[in-house]
C-alpha positions as CSV (number, residue, x, y, z in Angstrom):
1,M,-48.5,-91.8,46.0
2,L,-47.2,-88.4,44.9
3,S,-48.4,-86.8,41.8
4,S,-47.1,-83.8,39.9
5,S,-49.0,-81.0,38.2
6,D,-47.1,-81.4,35.0
7,K,-43.6,-82.8,35.0
8,D,-42.2,-85.1,37.7
9,R,-39.0,-83.1,37.9
10,R,-37.8,-80.0,36.1
11,D,-34.2,-79.6,35.2
12,V,-32.3,-77.3,37.5
13,R,-30.4,-74.6,35.8
14,H,-26.7,-74.2,36.5
15,F,-25.9,-71.3,38.7
16,S,-22.8,-70.2,40.5
17,E,-24.9,-70.0,43.7
18,P,-26.3,-73.0,45.6
19,L,-29.8,-74.1,44.8
20,V,-32.4,-73.2,47.5
21,S,-35.6,-75.4,47.7
22,V,-38.6,-73.5,49.0
23,V,-41.1,-75.9,50.6
24,I,-44.7,-74.7,50.9
25,P,-47.2,-77.0,52.6
26,A,-50.7,-76.1,51.6
27,F,-54.1,-77.2,52.9
28,N,-57.2,-75.4,51.6
29,A,-55.0,-72.4,50.9
30,F,-56.9,-71.1,47.9
31,R,-57.4,-67.6,49.4
32,Y,-53.7,-66.7,49.9
33,I,-51.6,-69.2,47.9
34,E,-51.2,-67.1,44.8
35,R,-49.9,-64.1,46.8
36,T,-47.5,-66.5,48.6
37,L,-46.2,-68.0,45.4
38,R,-45.6,-64.6,43.8
39,S,-43.8,-63.5,47.0
40,A,-41.4,-66.5,46.7
41,G,-41.0,-66.1,42.9
42,R,-40.0,-62.4,43.2
43,Q,-36.9,-63.2,45.3
44,T,-33.8,-61.4,44.2
45,Y,-32.1,-64.8,44.7
46,R,-33.0,-66.5,41.5
47,N,-31.6,-70.1,41.9
48,L,-34.7,-71.5,43.5
49,E,-37.1,-74.4,43.2
50,I,-40.5,-73.9,44.7
51,I,-42.2,-77.1,45.9
52,V,-45.8,-76.9,46.9
53,I,-47.2,-79.8,48.9
54,N,-50.9,-80.0,48.3
55,D,-51.9,-81.7,51.6
56,G,-55.2,-83.2,50.6
57,S,-56.9,-79.8,49.9
58,T,-60.6,-79.9,49.0
59,D,-60.7,-76.4,47.5
60,D,-59.0,-74.9,44.4
61,T,-55.5,-74.8,45.9
62,A,-54.1,-77.1,43.3
63,K,-55.7,-75.3,40.4
64,V,-54.3,-71.9,41.5
65,V,-50.8,-73.4,41.9
66,E,-50.9,-74.9,38.5
67,Q,-52.0,-71.6,36.9
68,V,-49.1,-69.7,38.6
69,A,-46.7,-72.5,37.6
70,L,-47.4,-71.8,34.0
71,E,-45.7,-68.5,34.5
72,D,-42.8,-69.7,36.6
73,S,-41.2,-73.1,35.7
74,R,-39.5,-73.2,39.1
75,I,-42.8,-74.1,40.8
76,R,-43.7,-77.8,41.2
77,L,-46.9,-79.2,42.7
78,L,-47.0,-82.4,44.7
79,S,-50.3,-83.8,45.9
80,T,-50.7,-86.1,48.9
81,P,-53.5,-87.3,51.2
82,N,-54.0,-85.0,54.2
83,R,-51.4,-85.8,56.8
84,G,-50.7,-82.4,58.4
85,V,-48.1,-79.7,58.0
86,A,-45.2,-81.6,59.6
87,A,-45.6,-84.6,57.2
88,A,-46.1,-82.2,54.2
89,R,-42.9,-80.3,55.1
90,N,-41.1,-83.7,55.4
91,T,-42.3,-84.6,51.9
92,G,-40.9,-81.3,50.6
93,I,-37.5,-81.9,52.3
94,Q,-37.4,-85.4,50.8
95,E,-38.1,-84.1,47.3
96,A,-35.8,-81.1,47.5
97,A,-32.8,-80.9,45.3
98,G,-31.3,-77.9,46.9
99,W,-28.4,-77.6,49.3
100,F,-30.6,-75.3,51.4
101,V,-34.3,-75.6,52.3
102,A,-36.5,-72.6,53.2
103,F,-40.0,-73.1,54.6
104,L,-42.9,-70.8,53.7
105,D,-46.4,-71.0,55.1
106,A,-49.1,-71.1,52.4
107,D,-50.5,-67.8,53.6
108,G,-47.1,-66.1,54.4
109,L,-45.1,-63.4,52.6
110,W,-41.4,-62.8,52.1
111,H,-39.6,-59.6,51.4
112,Q,-37.8,-59.9,48.0
113,T,-34.3,-59.9,49.6
114,K,-35.0,-62.6,52.3
115,I,-33.4,-65.6,50.7
116,E,-30.5,-63.7,49.2
117,K,-29.6,-62.3,52.7
118,Q,-29.9,-65.7,54.4
119,V,-27.8,-67.5,51.8
120,N,-25.1,-64.8,52.0
121,A,-25.1,-65.0,55.8
122,L,-24.8,-68.8,55.9
123,K,-22.7,-69.9,53.0
124,C,-19.5,-68.3,54.3
125,L,-19.8,-70.0,57.7
126,S,-18.4,-73.4,58.7
127,P,-20.7,-76.5,58.5
128,Q,-21.4,-76.3,62.2
129,W,-23.7,-73.4,61.4
130,A,-26.8,-75.2,60.1
131,A,-29.5,-72.5,59.7
132,V,-30.3,-68.8,59.6
133,Y,-33.5,-67.0,60.6
134,V,-35.0,-63.6,60.1
135,L,-37.6,-61.5,62.0
136,H,-41.1,-60.8,61.0
137,Y,-44.2,-58.6,61.0
138,I,-47.7,-59.8,61.9
139,I,-50.0,-59.1,59.0
140,N,-53.7,-59.4,58.4
141,S,-55.8,-60.8,55.6
142,H,-55.2,-57.7,53.5
143,D,-51.4,-57.9,53.9
144,E,-51.5,-54.9,56.2
145,I,-48.9,-54.8,59.0
146,L,-50.5,-55.1,62.4
147,R,-47.4,-55.0,64.6
148,S,-43.8,-56.0,64.7
149,C,-42.4,-59.0,66.4
150,R,-40.3,-58.5,69.5
151,P,-36.7,-57.8,68.3
152,D,-34.9,-60.3,70.5
153,V,-32.1,-62.1,68.6
154,A,-29.2,-64.4,69.4
155,R,-26.7,-66.2,67.2
156,G,-24.3,-69.2,67.6
157,Y,-25.2,-72.0,70.0
158,I,-28.5,-70.8,71.4
159,F,-30.3,-73.9,72.7
160,A,-30.8,-72.8,76.3
161,R,-31.8,-69.3,75.3
162,H,-34.1,-70.5,72.5
163,L,-35.9,-72.7,75.0
164,T,-36.9,-69.4,76.9
165,F,-37.1,-66.7,74.2
166,K,-38.1,-68.8,71.1
167,Y,-36.3,-66.5,68.7
168,V,-37.4,-67.8,65.3
169,G,-41.1,-67.1,65.9
170,N,-42.8,-68.8,62.9
171,G,-42.4,-71.4,60.2
172,S,-41.6,-68.9,57.3
173,A,-38.4,-67.4,58.9
174,L,-35.9,-70.3,58.7
175,L,-33.5,-71.5,56.1
176,V,-31.6,-74.7,56.9
177,R,-29.0,-77.0,55.4
178,R,-31.0,-79.9,53.9
179,D,-28.6,-82.5,55.1
180,V,-29.0,-81.3,58.7
181,A,-32.8,-81.2,58.3
182,L,-32.6,-84.9,57.3
183,E,-30.2,-85.7,60.0
184,I,-32.4,-84.5,62.9
185,G,-35.4,-86.3,61.5
186,G,-37.4,-83.5,59.9
187,F,-40.6,-82.3,61.5
188,D,-42.4,-84.4,64.1
189,S,-45.9,-85.4,63.0
190,S,-46.9,-86.9,66.3
191,Y,-48.1,-83.6,67.6
192,A,-50.8,-83.3,65.0
193,A,-51.7,-87.0,65.6
194,A,-52.2,-86.1,69.3
195,G,-54.4,-83.1,68.5
196,I,-51.8,-80.5,69.6
197,G,-50.3,-79.5,66.3
198,G,-49.1,-76.0,65.7
199,C,-45.8,-75.9,67.4
200,E,-43.9,-78.3,65.2
201,D,-41.7,-75.4,64.1
202,L,-40.5,-74.9,67.6
203,D,-39.8,-78.6,68.1
204,F,-37.7,-78.7,64.9
205,E,-35.8,-75.5,65.9
206,L,-35.0,-76.9,69.3
207,R,-33.7,-80.2,67.9
208,L,-31.6,-78.1,65.5
209,A,-30.3,-75.7,68.2
210,A,-29.4,-78.6,70.4
211,R,-26.8,-79.8,67.9
212,Y,-25.8,-76.9,65.7
213,H,-25.1,-73.1,65.6
214,I,-27.7,-70.8,64.2
215,E,-27.2,-67.5,62.4
216,V,-29.6,-64.5,62.3
217,V,-30.3,-61.7,59.8
218,P,-31.8,-59.1,62.2
219,E,-34.3,-57.6,59.8
220,R,-38.1,-58.1,59.5
221,L,-38.3,-59.9,56.1
222,V,-41.4,-62.1,56.7
223,G,-45.0,-61.3,56.8
224,Y,-46.6,-63.8,59.2
225,R,-50.4,-63.8,58.7
226,Q,-52.9,-64.0,61.5
227,Y,-56.6,-64.3,60.9
228,P,-59.6,-66.3,62.3
229,G,-59.3,-69.9,61.1
230,N,-55.6,-70.4,60.6
231,M,-53.6,-72.7,62.7
232,S,-52.2,-70.1,65.1
233,S,-55.7,-68.9,65.9
234,N,-56.4,-72.3,67.6
235,H,-55.2,-70.9,71.0
236,L,-56.0,-74.0,73.0
237,Q,-54.0,-76.2,70.7
238,M,-51.1,-73.8,70.5
239,G,-50.8,-73.5,74.2
240,R,-50.9,-77.3,74.8
241,G,-48.5,-77.9,72.0
242,A,-45.9,-75.4,73.3
243,L,-46.0,-77.0,76.7
244,E,-45.5,-80.4,75.2
245,V,-42.7,-79.3,72.9
246,V,-40.6,-77.8,75.7
247,R,-41.3,-80.8,78.0
248,R,-40.0,-83.2,75.4
249,S,-37.0,-81.0,74.6
250,L,-36.0,-80.8,78.3
251,A,-36.4,-84.5,78.7
252,A,-34.4,-85.3,75.6
253,N,-31.5,-83.0,76.5
254,A,-31.2,-83.6,80.3
255,P,-29.6,-82.7,82.4
256,L,-29.7,-79.0,81.8
257,P,-28.9,-76.7,84.8
258,K,-31.9,-76.1,87.0
259,Y,-31.8,-72.4,86.2
260,A,-32.2,-73.0,82.5
261,T,-34.9,-75.6,83.0
262,K,-36.9,-73.3,85.3
263,S,-36.5,-70.3,82.9
264,A,-37.8,-72.4,79.9
265,T,-40.7,-73.8,81.8
266,N,-41.8,-70.4,83.2
267,A,-41.6,-68.7,79.8
268,T,-43.6,-71.4,78.1
269,Q,-46.2,-71.5,80.8
270,K,-46.7,-67.8,80.4
271,Y,-47.2,-68.2,76.7
272,A,-49.6,-71.1,77.3
273,F,-51.5,-69.0,79.9
274,W,-52.2,-66.2,77.4
275,E,-53.2,-68.8,74.7
276,F,-55.6,-70.5,77.2
277,R,-57.1,-67.1,78.1
278,Q,-57.8,-66.3,74.5
279,A,-59.3,-69.7,74.1
280,R,-61.5,-68.9,77.2
281,N,-60.5,-72.1,78.9
282,T,-60.9,-71.2,82.5
283,Y,-59.6,-74.5,83.9
284,L,-56.4,-74.6,82.0
285,S,-55.8,-70.9,82.6
286,L,-56.1,-71.4,86.4
287,V,-54.0,-74.5,86.4
288,T,-51.3,-72.7,84.4
289,I,-51.3,-69.5,86.4
290,W,-51.1,-71.4,89.6
291,S,-47.9,-73.2,88.3
292,I,-46.4,-69.8,87.4
293,A,-47.3,-68.2,90.7
294,R,-45.5,-70.9,92.7
295,S,-42.2,-69.9,91.1
296,E,-42.8,-66.2,90.2
297,P,-45.4,-64.6,92.5
298,G,-44.8,-61.2,91.0
299,F,-46.4,-62.3,87.7
300,I,-49.8,-62.2,89.4
301,V,-49.2,-58.6,90.6
302,R,-48.1,-57.5,87.1
303,L,-51.1,-59.3,85.6
304,V,-53.5,-57.4,87.8
305,L,-51.9,-54.1,87.2
306,D,-51.8,-54.7,83.4
307,K,-55.5,-55.6,83.4
308,S,-56.4,-52.5,85.4
309,L,-54.5,-50.3,83.0
310,R,-56.2,-51.9,80.0
311,L,-59.6,-51.3,81.6
312,I,-58.8,-47.6,82.2
313,Q,-57.7,-47.2,78.6
314,H,-60.8,-48.9,77.3
315,C,-63.0,-46.6,79.4
316,L,-61.2,-43.5,78.1
317,R,-61.7,-44.6,74.5
318,L,-65.4,-45.1,75.3
319,V,-65.7,-41.6,76.8
320,T,-63.9,-40.1,73.8
321,T,-66.1,-42.0,71.3
322,T,-69.3,-40.9,73.2
323,A,-68.2,-37.3,73.4
324,N,-67.4,-37.1,69.6
325,G,-70.5,-39.0,68.7
326,Q,-68.6,-41.2,66.3
327,A,-66.2,-44.2,66.3
328,P,-62.4,-43.4,66.1
329,P,-61.2,-43.5,62.5
330,R,-59.7,-46.7,61.1
331,M,-55.9,-46.8,61.3
332,N,-54.0,-46.2,58.1
333,R,-51.7,-49.3,58.1
334,S,-48.7,-49.9,55.9
335,K,-48.7,-53.0,53.7
336,F,-46.1,-55.7,53.7
337,D,-45.0,-55.5,50.0
338,Q,-42.0,-54.9,47.9
339,Q,-41.9,-51.2,48.8
340,I,-40.8,-51.9,52.4
341,V,-37.2,-51.0,52.9
342,P,-35.8,-53.4,55.5
343,S,-33.5,-52.0,58.1
344,P,-31.6,-53.5,61.0
345,V,-33.7,-53.9,64.1
346,E,-32.7,-52.1,67.2
347,R,-32.4,-54.1,70.4
348,P,-35.1,-53.3,73.0
349,D,-34.3,-51.6,76.2
350,E,-33.2,-54.1,78.7
351,T,-33.4,-54.0,82.5
352,E,-30.4,-55.0,84.6
353,Q,-32.3,-58.1,85.8
354,F,-33.0,-59.1,82.2
355,R,-29.4,-58.7,81.2
356,R,-28.2,-60.9,84.1
357,H,-30.8,-63.5,83.2
358,L,-29.7,-63.5,79.5
359,M,-26.0,-63.8,80.6
360,R,-26.7,-66.8,82.7
361,L,-28.5,-68.6,79.9
362,A,-25.7,-67.6,77.5
363,A,-23.2,-69.1,79.9
364,V,-25.2,-72.4,79.8
365,D,-25.1,-72.3,76.0
366,A,-21.3,-71.7,76.1
367,E,-20.8,-74.8,78.3
368,L,-23.1,-77.0,76.2
369,S,-21.4,-75.8,73.0
370,S,-17.9,-76.7,74.4
371,M,-19.2,-80.2,75.1
372,L,-20.4,-80.6,71.5
373,E,-17.3,-79.3,69.7
374,P,-15.4,-82.7,69.6
375,L,-18.5,-84.4,68.1
376,A,-19.0,-81.5,65.6
377,K,-15.5,-82.0,64.2
378,E,-15.9,-85.7,63.9
379,F,-19.3,-85.7,62.2
380,A,-19.2,-82.4,60.3
381,P,-21.2,-82.4,57.1
382,A,-19.5,-82.1,53.7
383,A,-18.7,-78.7,52.3
384,I,-21.0,-76.9,49.9
385,N,-20.4,-77.9,46.3
386,H,-23.3,-75.9,44.8
387,K,-24.5,-78.9,42.7
388,P,-28.1,-80.2,42.7
389,R,-28.2,-83.5,44.7
390,L,-30.3,-86.6,44.6
391,R,-32.8,-87.3,47.2
392,S,-31.5,-89.2,50.2
393,R,-32.8,-91.1,53.2
394,T,-36.5,-91.2,54.0
395,L,-37.7,-89.2,57.0
396,E,-39.0,-91.3,59.8
397,S,-42.4,-89.5,60.0
398,D,-43.1,-90.2,56.3
399,I,-42.4,-94.0,56.3
């Protein structure tokens, strides 16, 4: 049974722009949830409802949300038993009144222009364009920027390319048409039930990309937090989950050309290998690298060279520290906050081999897209009318 912090539903103000429902699943998120809510509340796009799904928290998450909600009437708290992030997001989609739904992790941050830029990018496109994503920074527990995500982007029908390059990157980057989220069945809670949760975002994105076009705003407008104890720090689970997501996606969308299947499998195995290494699971690391080596022997050579280079750099740092008699000074990092001025991300330097690889996958996408066009015209969703809508069908994972 769902419970609300104060009112069951708040009246939605009438705006000329479509309502966006922000869905925030929260489990024991006391440490970061206030920063996250204020990040959502400061959006330049004002026609929002912010739905927090308190997923069986045992800390003061609900209390903090209720306090912030006193200052912002757009915030609504729903409490459920603990069922995992996928089921919590599905509850948020089900309760949403907006035409668009944007997902935000309970420890994530948004630049203040994120939703405005996403809505502007998507609202002028045909209904076949179902979602829009942005890029991100990796931040630490102090909101400091640790590094940038790799600036690979693609738009349109990107299913085959997304299987390999996994463009979206995290659960706080995507805004999607609510009707489409319902149509594809929401998020799959079976991963968490099998003990391999963490990659439900990728599963959702792939099911979306298999049927619809996806737009991109190529700016880093999300702060994706990494710290010991969060879901992405469970490297064993993340590696196993990614392998299973791609396996299921390939099985559900067969037959893909052999080249695209091999590319997706190799890329996911490499990701899983690094996750297993960080988890210090020797067995899975060896099994995975053996699978990679059979199709790409050069990976082993590059791995050895990279390891040797890192060892040399580490030794040089030790020598420098010993000679100076003190540890190197702490880096002065920028914070992910409202002062950051987003700018278009430049494409990385690409080798000729990479460009050929990308072109072959893009050709696969073009062929798949042409096969879907007749179905898209027949089953196209209704046009945007900018009016709040009643809740519709129940998501399968929440029955």
